[in-house]
N, C-alpha and C positions, 0 to 999 in steps of 0.2 A: 504494500500500500504506500503510495507516494506521500511524502511529508508536505506540510503547507508550503514550505519554501520551494520544493520541487514543483508543486502545482503553480505557484506564482511565477516561477521562471518559465515554465511551459507556456503559460498564458502570455507573458511578456514577449517571448520569442514568436508566438503565433501572431500577435498584434504587430510586431516589428515586420514580419514577413508580409503582412497585409499591405504595408506602406512601401516596403523596399522592392527592388527588382522591376519597377515599372519601366526603367530606362536601362536595363542591362543586368548588372550584378545584383542578385537577390540578397546579398549579404551586406549591402551598403545603402545608405540613404543619401540622396543629393540634398542640397540646402532646402529646396522647395518641399520635398517629401518630409524632411525633418521638421520643418515648420508646421506642415499639415498634421503630422504625427503628434507633435507636442500640443498644438492648439486643440486638436480634436479629442485626444485621449487624456490630457491633463488640464482641462479647462478650469475646474474648481481649484486644483492645486496652484496653478499659475496665477489665478486671480487673487488667491490668498497671499502669495509671495509678493505680488506687486502692490498690495495695499500697504500704506504706511502703518507702522506700529502705533497702537493707541495707548 
C-alpha cells in the first residue's frame, strides 16, 4: 500500500505531465507551460503568498 507521500508524488508527476510535453520533451516545461501550471494548479497558494502580511 503506497504511503501518503508516494501518492502525493504520483499525483504531482501526473499533473506535471499534463502540462509538459506539448512542445516536445515531456519531461520539461517551457516558460508558458510553467506559468499555466502554477496559475492553474496553485491558485489559492499563490494568492496567499502574494498578499501582504497582516
